[in-house]
MIDOSE-1310 file (N, C-alpha, C; in nm, 2 decimals, decimal comma, always signed):
residues 210
mrsv	+0,08/-0,12/+0,00/+0,00/+0,00/+0,00/+0,09/+0,12/+0,00; +0,05/+0,22/-0,08/+0,13/+0,35/-0,09/+0,11/+0,43/+0,03; +0,22/+0,50/+0,07/+0,21/+0,59/+0,18/+0,14/+0,72/+0,13; +0,10/+0,80/+0,23/+0,03/+0,93/+0,19/+0,13/+1,01/+0,11
edky	+0,26/+1,01/+0,15/+0,36/+1,09/+0,08/+0,37/+1,05/-0,06; +0,38/+0,92/-0,08/+0,39/+0,86/-0,22/+0,27/+0,90/-0,30; +0,15/+0,90/-0,24/+0,03/+0,93/-0,32/+0,04/+1,07/-0,37; +0,08/+1,16/-0,28/+0,08/+1,30/-0,32/+0,19/+1,33/-0,42
vewe	+0,30/+1,26/-0,42/+0,40/+1,27/-0,52/+0,35/+1,23/-0,65; +0,28/+1,11/-0,65/+0,22/+1,06/-0,78/+0,11/+1,16/-0,83; +0,03/+1,21/-0,74/-0,07/+1,30/-0,78/-0,01/+1,43/-0,84; +0,09/+1,48/-0,79/+0,15/+1,60/-0,85/+0,21/+1,57/-0,98
rlvr	+0,27/+1,45/-1,00/+0,32/+1,41/-1,13/+0,20/+1,40/-1,23; +0,09/+1,34/-1,19/-0,02/+1,33/-1,27/-0,08/+1,46/-1,32; -0,09/+1,55/-1,22/-0,14/+1,69/-1,25/-0,05/+1,76/-1,36; +0,08/+1,74/-1,34/+0,17/+1,80/-1,44/+0,15/+1,74/-1,58
eitn	+0,13/+1,61/-1,58/+0,11/+1,55/-1,71/-0,02/+1,59/-1,78; -0,12/+1,61/-1,70/-0,25/+1,65/-1,75/-0,24/+1,80/-1,80; -0,17/+1,88/-1,72/-0,15/+2,02/-1,76/-0,07/+2,03/-1,89; +0,03/+1,95/-1,91/+0,11/+1,95/-2,03/+0,06/+1,87/-2,15
crkc	-0,05/+1,80/-2,13/-0,10/+1,71/-2,23/-0,16/+1,80/-2,35; -0,12/+1,75/-2,47/-0,17/+1,82/-2,59/-0,21/+1,71/-2,70; -0,27/+1,61/-2,65/-0,32/+1,50/-2,74/-0,44/+1,54/-2,82; -0,52/+1,63/-2,76/-0,65/+1,67/-2,83/-0,65/+1,82/-2,86
aisy	-0,72/+1,85/-2,96/-0,73/+2,00/-3,00/-0,79/+2,08/-2,89; -0,88/+2,02/-2,80/-0,94/+2,09/-2,70/-0,84/+2,14/-2,59; -0,72/+2,08/-2,59/-0,62/+2,12/-2,49/-0,57/+2,26/-2,53; -0,59/+2,30/-2,66/-0,55/+2,43/-2,70/-0,66/+2,54/-2,68
srkn	-0,78/+2,50/-2,67/-0,89/+2,59/-2,65/-0,93/+2,61/-2,51; -0,89/+2,52/-2,42/-0,92/+2,53/-2,28/-0,85/+2,65/-2,22; -0,91/+2,70/-2,11/-0,84/+2,80/-2,02/-0,76/+2,73/-1,92; -0,81/+2,63/-1,85/-0,74/+2,55/-1,75/-0,78/+2,40/-1,76
pvpg	-0,68/+2,31/-1,74/-0,72/+2,17/-1,73/-0,79/+2,15/-1,59; -0,87/+2,05/-1,58/-0,94/+2,02/-1,46/-0,90/+1,88/-1,41; -0,79/+1,86/-1,34/-0,76/+1,72/-1,31/-0,85/+1,65/-1,21; -0,91/+1,73/-1,12/-1,00/+1,67/-1,02/-0,95/+1,72/-0,88
egsl	-1,03/+1,69/-0,78/-0,99/+1,74/-0,65/-1,06/+1,65/-0,54; -1,01/+1,66/-0,42/-1,06/+1,59/-0,31/-0,96/+1,50/-0,24; -1,00/+1,42/-0,15/-0,91/+1,33/-0,08/-0,85/+1,22/-0,16; -0,72/+1,21/-0,16/-0,66/+1,10/-0,23/-0,68/+0,96/-0,16
naei	-0,73/+0,97/-0,04/-0,77/+0,84/+0,04/-0,92/+0,82/+0,05; -0,99/+0,89/-0,04/-1,14/+0,88/-0,04/-1,19/+0,74/-0,06; -1,29/+0,70/+0,01/-1,36/+0,58/-0,02/-1,46/+0,59/-0,13; -1,50/+0,71/-0,16/-1,60/+0,74/-0,27/-1,54/+0,83/-0,37
mfig	-1,55/+0,79/-0,50/-1,50/+0,86/-0,61/-1,61/+0,89/-0,70; -1,64/+1,02/-0,73/-1,74/+1,07/-0,83/-1,67/+1,10/-0,96; -1,73/+1,05/-1,07/-1,67/+1,07/-1,20/-1,78/+1,13/-1,29; -1,76/+1,25/-1,34/-1,85/+1,31/-1,43/-1,80/+1,30/-1,58
eapg	-1,85/+1,38/-1,66/-1,82/+1,37/-1,81/-1,70/+1,46/-1,85; -1,71/+1,59/-1,83/-1,61/+1,68/-1,87/-1,63/+1,82/-1,80; -1,53/+1,90/-1,79/-1,55/+2,03/-1,73/-1,65/+2,12/-1,82; -1,72/+2,20/-1,75/-1,80/+2,31/-1,81/-1,73/+2,44/-1,81
gred	-1,81/+2,54/-1,84/-1,74/+2,68/-1,85/-1,68/+2,73/-1,72; -1,76/+2,72/-1,62/-1,71/+2,76/-1,49/-1,59/+2,68/-1,44; -1,59/+2,55/-1,46/-1,48/+2,46/-1,43/-1,36/+2,50/-1,51; -1,38/+2,53/-1,63/-1,27/+2,57/-1,72/-1,20/+2,70/-1,67
elgr	-1,28/+2,79/-1,62/-1,23/+2,91/-1,57/-1,14/+2,90/-1,44; -1,19/+2,81/-1,36/-1,13/+2,79/-1,22/-1,03/+2,67/-1,21; -1,04/+2,58/-1,31/-0,96/+2,46/-1,30/-1,00/+2,36/-1,19; -1,13/+2,37/-1,16/-1,18/+2,28/-1,05/-1,31/+2,21/-1,10
pfvg	-1,33/+2,09/-1,06/-1,45/+2,02/-1,11/-1,58/+2,06/-1,03; -1,69/+2,06/-1,11/-1,82/+2,07/-1,04/-1,83/+2,20/-0,95; -1,80/+2,31/-1,01/-1,81/+2,44/-0,93/-1,92/+2,53/-0,99; -1,99/+2,49/-1,10/-2,10/+2,57/-1,15/-2,23/+2,53/-1,08
aagn	-2,34/+2,55/-1,15/-2,47/+2,52/-1,10/-2,48/+2,37/-1,07; -2,43/+2,29/-1,16/-2,44/+2,14/-1,13/-2,36/+2,10/-1,01; -2,24/+2,17/-1,00/-2,16/+2,15/-0,88/-2,22/+2,19/-0,75; -2,30/+2,30/-0,75/-2,37/+2,34/-0,63/-2,47/+2,23/-0,59
lltk	-2,54/+2,18/-0,69/-2,64/+2,07/-0,66/-2,57/+1,95/-0,61; -2,45/+1,91/-0,67/-2,38/+1,80/-0,62/-2,34/+1,82/-0,47; -2,29/+1,94/-0,44/-2,25/+1,97/-0,30/-2,37/+1,95/-0,21; -2,48/+2,00/-0,25/-2,60/+1,99/-0,17/-2,65/+1,85/-0,15
llne	-2,64/+1,77/-0,25/-2,67/+1,62/-0,24/-2,58/+1,55/-0,14; -2,45/+1,59/-0,15/-2,35/+1,53/-0,06/-2,39/+1,57/+0,09; -2,41/+1,70/+0,10/-2,44/+1,74/+0,24/-2,57/+1,68/+0,30; -2,67/+1,65/+0,21/-2,79/+1,58/+0,26/-2,77/+1,44/+0,31
igle	-2,66/+1,38/+0,27/-2,63/+1,25/+0,32/-2,51/+1,25/+0,42; -2,48/+1,37/+0,47/-2,38/+1,38/+0,57/-2,23/+1,39/+0,52; -2,21/+1,42/+0,40/-2,08/+1,42/+0,34/-2,04/+1,57/+0,30; -1,91/+1,59/+0,30/-1,85/+1,72/+0,25/-1,77/+1,68/+0,12
rsdv	-1,75/+1,78/+0,04/-1,67/+1,76/-0,08/-1,53/+1,71/-0,04; -1,48/+1,75/+0,07/-1,34/+1,71/+0,11/-1,34/+1,56/+0,15; -1,45/+1,50/+0,17/-1,46/+1,36/+0,21/-1,44/+1,27/+0,09; -1,46/+1,32/-0,03/-1,47/+1,23/-0,15/-1,37/+1,29/-0,25
fign	-1,36/+1,22/-0,36/-1,28/+1,27/-0,47/-1,37/+1,29/-0,59; -1,36/+1,40/-0,66/-1,45/+1,44/-0,77/-1,36/+1,47/-0,89; -1,40/+1,41/-1,00/-1,33/+1,43/-1,12/-1,42/+1,40/-1,24; -1,35/+1,40/-1,36/-1,42/+1,38/-1,49/-1,35/+1,28/-1,57
vlkc	-1,42/+1,23/-1,67/-1,35/+1,15/-1,77/-1,25/+1,23/-1,85; -1,30/+1,35/-1,91/-1,22/+1,44/-1,98/-1,16/+1,55/-1,88; -1,04/+1,59/-1,90/-0,98/+1,69/-1,81/-0,98/+1,83/-1,87; -1,03/+1,84/-2,00/-1,04/+1,97/-2,06/-1,18/+1,99/-2,11
rppg	-1,23/+2,11/-2,12/-1,36/+2,14/-2,16/-1,38/+2,13/-2,31; -1,47/+2,05/-2,36/-1,50/+2,05/-2,50/-1,57/+2,19/-2,54; -1,53/+2,25/-2,65/-1,59/+2,37/-2,69/-1,75/+2,37/-2,69; -1,81/+2,47/-2,63/-1,95/+2,47/-2,63/-2,02/+2,37/-2,55
nrdp	-1,94/+2,30/-2,46/-1,99/+2,19/-2,38/-2,05/+2,08/-2,46; -2,00/+2,06/-2,58/-2,04/+1,95/-2,66/-2,01/+1,81/-2,60; -2,07/+1,71/-2,65/-2,03/+1,57/-2,61/-1,89/+1,54/-2,64; -1,82/+1,46/-2,55/-1,68/+1,42/-2,58/-1,68/+1,32/-2,70
teee	-1,58/+1,33/-2,78/-1,56/+1,23/-2,89/-1,50/+1,10/-2,83; -1,51/+1,00/-2,91/-1,44/+0,87/-2,87/-1,29/+0,89/-2,86; -1,24/+0,97/-2,95/-1,09/+0,99/-2,95/-1,05/+1,07/-2,83; -1,13/+1,17/-2,79/-1,10/+1,24/-2,67/-1,11/+1,15/-2,54
idnc	-1,21/+1,07/-2,54/-1,23/+0,98/-2,42/-1,11/+0,88/-2,42; -1,07/+0,83/-2,53/-0,95/+0,74/-2,54/-0,82/+0,80/-2,49; -0,81/+0,93/-2,54/-0,69/+1,00/-2,50/-0,68/+1,03/-2,35; -0,79/+1,06/-2,29/-0,79/+1,10/-2,15/-0,80/+0,97/-2,06
lpfl	-0,84/+0,86/-2,11/-0,87/+0,74/-2,03/-0,75/+0,70/-1,94; -0,62/+0,70/-2,00/-0,51/+0,67/-1,91/-0,50/+0,75/-1,78; -0,53/+0,88/-1,79/-0,53/+0,96/-1,67/-0,63/+0,92/-1,57; -0,75/+0,89/-1,62/-0,86/+0,84/-1,53/-0,82/+0,71/-1,46
irqi	-0,76/+0,62/-1,54/-0,72/+0,49/-1,49/-0,62/+0,51/-1,38; -0,52/+0,59/-1,40/-0,42/+0,62/-1,30/-0,48/+0,68/-1,17; -0,58/+0,76/-1,19/-0,65/+0,82/-1,07/-0,72/+0,71/-0,99; -0,79/+0,62/-1,06/-0,86/+0,52/-0,99/-0,76/+0,43/-0,91
kliq	-0,65/+0,39/-0,98/-0,55/+0,31/-0,92/-0,48/+0,38/-0,80; -0,47/+0,51/-0,81/-0,40/+0,59/-0,70/-0,49/+0,60/-0,58; -0,62/+0,64/-0,60/-0,71/+0,66/-0,49/-0,77/+0,53/-0,44; -0,78/+0,43/-0,52/-0,84/+0,30/-0,48/-0,97/+0,31/-0,40
prvi	-1,07/+0,37/-0,46/-1,19/+0,40/-0,39/-1,27/+0,26/-0,37; -1,35/+0,26/-0,26/-1,44/+0,15/-0,24/-1,56/+0,16/-0,32; -1,60/+0,28/-0,35/-1,73/+0,31/-0,42/-1,70/+0,41/-0,53; -1,74/+0,38/-0,66/-1,74/+0,47/-0,77/-1,88/+0,51/-0,81
vtlg	-1,91/+0,64/-0,80/-2,04/+0,69/-0,85/-2,02/+0,77/-0,98; -2,08/+0,72/-1,08/-2,06/+0,79/-1,21/-2,18/+0,88/-1,23; -2,15/+1,00/-1,28/-2,25/+1,11/-1,30/-2,28/+1,13/-1,45; -2,38/+1,07/-1,50/-2,41/+1,08/-1,64/-2,37/+0,96/-1,72
rfsa	-2,42/+0,96/-1,85/-2,40/+0,84/-1,93/-2,26/+0,82/-1,98; -2,18/+0,92/-2,00/-2,05/+0,90/-2,06/-1,96/+0,83/-1,95; -1,96/+0,88/-1,83/-1,87/+0,81/-1,73/-1,93/+0,68/-1,69; -2,06/+0,66/-1,69/-2,11/+0,52/-1,66/-2,07/+0,43/-1,77
mvis	-2,07/+0,47/-1,90/-2,03/+0,39/-2,01/-1,88/+0,35/-2,00; -1,80/+0,45/-1,96/-1,66/+0,42/-1,95/-1,62/+0,32/-1,84; -1,68/+0,34/-1,73/-1,66/+0,25/-1,62/-1,71/+0,11/-1,65; -1,83/+0,10/-1,71/-1,88/-0,03/-1,75/-1,79/-0,10/-1,85
rlag	-1,74/-0,02/-1,94/-1,64/-0,08/-2,04/-1,52/-0,13/-1,97; -1,46/-0,05/-1,88/-1,34/-0,10/-1,80/-1,37/-0,22/-1,72; -1,49/-0,24/-1,67/-1,53/-0,35/-1,59/-1,57/-0,47/-1,67; -1,59/-0,45/-1,80/-1,63/-0,56/-1,89/-1,78/-0,60/-1,88
irfr	-1,86/-0,50/-1,84/-2,00/-0,52/-1,83/-2,08/-0,44/-1,93; -2,20/-0,49/-1,97/-2,28/-0,42/-2,07/-2,34/-0,29/-2,01; -2,34/-0,19/-2,09/-2,40/-0,06/-2,06/-2,52/-0,04/-2,15; -2,64/-0,03/-2,09/-2,77/-0,03/-2,16/-2,83/+0,11/-2,17
gitr	-2,75/+0,21/-2,13/-2,80/+0,35/-2,12/-2,83/+0,39/-1,98; -2,81/+0,52/-1,96/-2,82/+0,57/-1,82/-2,96/+0,56/-1,76; -3,06/+0,57/-1,84/-3,20/+0,56/-1,78/-3,22/+0,42/-1,72; -3,17/+0,32/-1,79/-3,19/+0,18/-1,74/-3,09/+0,14/-1,64
ergi	-2,97/+0,20/-1,63/-2,87/+0,16/-1,54/-2,86/+0,24/-1,41; -2,92/+0,36/-1,41/-2,90/+0,45/-1,29/-2,97/+0,38/-1,17; -2,90/+0,39/-1,06/-2,95/+0,34/-0,93/-2,92/+0,19/-0,91; -2,87/+0,12/-1,01/-2,84/-0,02/-0,99/-2,70/-0,03/-0,93
vrki	-2,69/-0,10/-0,82/-2,56/-0,12/-0,76/-2,50/-0,25/-0,80; -2,37/-0,25/-0,84/-2,30/-0,37/-0,88/-2,16/-0,37/-0,81; -2,12/-0,49/-0,78/-1,98/-0,51/-0,74/-1,90/-0,55/-0,87; -1,80/-0,47/-0,90/-1,72/-0,49/-1,02/-1,58/-0,50/-0,98
tlfg	-1,49/-0,55/-1,07/-1,35/-0,56/-1,05/-1,28/-0,47/-1,14; -1,20/-0,37/-1,09/-1,12/-0,28/-1,17/-0,98/-0,29/-1,13; -0,90/-0,33/-1,22/-0,75/-0,34/-1,20/-0,72/-0,42/-1,08; -0,79/-0,53/-1,06/-0,76/-0,63/-0,96/-0,82/-0,60/-0,82
sevv	-0,90/-0,49/-0,81/-0,96/-0,45/-0,69/-1,12/-0,46/-0,70; -1,19/-0,50/-0,60/-1,33/-0,50/-0,60/-1,38/-0,36/-0,56; -1,48/-0,31/-0,64/-1,53/-0,18/-0,62/-1,69/-0,19/-0,63; -1,76/-0,11/-0,55/-1,90/-0,09/-0,57/-1,93/+0,02/-0,67
flpt	-2,01/-0,01/-0,77/-2,03/+0,08/-0,88/-2,18/+0,12/-0,88; -2,20/+0,25/-0,87/-2,33/+0,31/-0,87/-2,35/+0,42/-0,97; -2,41/+0,39/-1,08/-2,43/+0,50/-1,18/-2,56/+0,58/-1,15; -2,55/+0,71/-1,17/-2,67/+0,80/-1,16/-2,66/+0,91/-1,26
yhpa	-2,77/+0,99/-1,26/-2,77/+1,10/-1,35/-2,67/+1,21/-1,32; -2,63/+1,28/-1,42/-2,55/+1,40/-1,40/-2,63/+1,51/-1,33; -2,58/+1,58/-1,23/-2,66/+1,68/-1,17/-2,72/+1,79/-1,27; -2,64/+1,81/-1,38/-2,69/+1,91/-1,48/-2,82/+1,86/-1,54
aaly	-2,84/+1,73/-1,55/-2,96/+1,68/-1,61/-3,08/+1,71/-1,52; -3,07/+1,71/-1,39/-3,17/+1,75/-1,30/-3,21/+1,89/-1,30; -3,11/+1,97/-1,34/-3,13/+2,12/-1,35/-3,22/+2,15/-1,48; -3,19/+2,07/-1,58/-3,27/+2,09/-1,71/-3,41/+2,02/-1,70
kppl	-3,41/+1,90/-1,62/-3,53/+1,83/-1,61/-3,56/+1,80/-1,46; -3,62/+1,89/-1,39/-3,64/+1,89/-1,24/-3,69/+1,75/-1,19; -3,78/+1,68/-1,27/-3,83/+1,55/-1,22/-3,72/+1,45/-1,19; -3,61/+1,47/-1,25/-3,50/+1,37/-1,23/-3,43/+1,39/-1,10
ldsl	-3,46/+1,50/-1,03/-3,40/+1,53/-0,90/-3,44/+1,42/-0,80; -3,56/+1,38/-0,80/-3,60/+1,27/-0,71/-3,52/+1,14/-0,73; -3,49/+1,11/-0,86/-3,41/+0,99/-0,89/-3,27/+1,01/-0,83; -3,21/+1,13/-0,85/-3,08/+1,16/-0,80/-3,08/+1,14/-0,65
rndf	-3,18/+1,20/-0,58/-3,18/+1,19/-0,44/-3,20/+1,05/-0,39; -3,27/+0,97/-0,46/-3,29/+0,82/-0,43/-3,15/+0,75/-0,44; -3,08/+0,79/-0,54/-2,95/+0,72/-0,56/-2,85/+0,77/-0,46; -2,85/+0,89/-0,41/-2,77/+0,93/-0,31/-2,81/+0,87/-0,17
stlk	-2,94/+0,84/-0,16/-2,98/+0,77/-0,04/-2,92/+0,63/-0,04; -2,92/+0,57/-0,16/-2,86/+0,44/-0,17/-2,71/+0,44/-0,14; -2,64/+0,55/-0,18/-2,50/+0,57/-0,15/-2,48/+0,57/+0,00; -2,57/+0,65/+0,07/-2,56/+0,66/+0,21/-2,57/+0,52/+0,28
riis	-2,66/+0,43/+0,23/-2,68/+0,30/+0,28/-2,55/+0,21/+0,26; -2,49/+0,24/+0,14/-2,37/+0,16/+0,11/-2,26/+0,20/+0,21; -2,23/+0,33/+0,23/-2,12/+0,37/+0,31/-2,15/+0,35/+0,46; -2,28/+0,34/+0,50/-2,31/+0,31/+0,64/-2,30/+0,17/+0,68
geve	-2,27/+0,08/+0,58/-2,25/-0,06/+0,61/-2,37/-0,15/+0,59; -2,48/-0,09/+0,55/-2,60/-0,17/+0,53/-2,59/-0,26/+0,41; -2,50/-0,23/+0,32/-2,48/-0,31/+0,20/-2,33/-0,35/+0,19; -2,27/-0,37/+0,30/-2,12/-0,39/+0,31/-2,08/-0,53/+0,26
dktt	-2,16/-0,63/+0,29/-2,12/-0,76/+0,24/-2,20/-0,81/+0,12; -2,15/-0,91/+0,05/-2,21/-0,95/-0,07/-2,36/-0,99/-0,06; -2,39/-1,05/+0,05/-2,53/-1,09/+0,06/-2,63/-0,97/+0,06; -2,59/-0,87/+0,14/-2,68/-0,75/+0,14/-2,67/-0,67/+0,02
ldsf	-2,55/-0,67/-0,04/-2,54/-0,60/-0,17/-2,62/-0,66/-0,28; -2,63/-0,79/-0,28/-2,70/-0,86/-0,38/-2,85/-0,82/-0,38; -2,90/-0,78/-0,26/-3,04/-0,74/-0,25/-3,07/-0,61/-0,33; -2,97/-0,54/-0,37/-2,99/-0,42/-0,44/-3,00/-0,44/-0,59
fr	-2,96/-0,56/-0,64/-2,96/-0,59/-0,78/-3,11/-0,59/-0,83; -3,12/-0,53/-0,95/-3,26/-0,54/-1,01/-3,25/-0,60/-1,15
């Protein structure tokens, strides 16, 4: 197991590589890369799609309207942002907040993989369809779309470690479609039950499968 010091050394190295990356054209149009932030020893890792305009300005993930909602949802289940790690599949903002391309996802994927290996979360919560699709692909499981997959808890294996995987909607989706907020809150309630130990072992976890 890596020491805290080793983790921070590796994290700083990773941030430098992300900052200097020029694999995609969007690296030239961005204002700031957004590597992610939070505890490097977090049990819970949130993975979104890509930075938005506010994130691009500040170099921090989920600091716009969607980020405010994410913070509120965390607080509702007794968590602070500093308790978790928050990042995105893409580390640079696509122009106009368009969808990421497959090439951009593939180019950024090694950074995400290194982050997962570094943090070694017990739970991964994906926010939106792109991150859910990426984690499903890494775990070798079928992704049937975010509407069908959200709220379903699975134990998956990533890079030799067992992880609890919970896909949910992106907070921005609930801002555009307020009825989705109830689903988001339900999924965060499920997350609270996971971290409280109610679904800690395989037997209780299996009861969440649908």
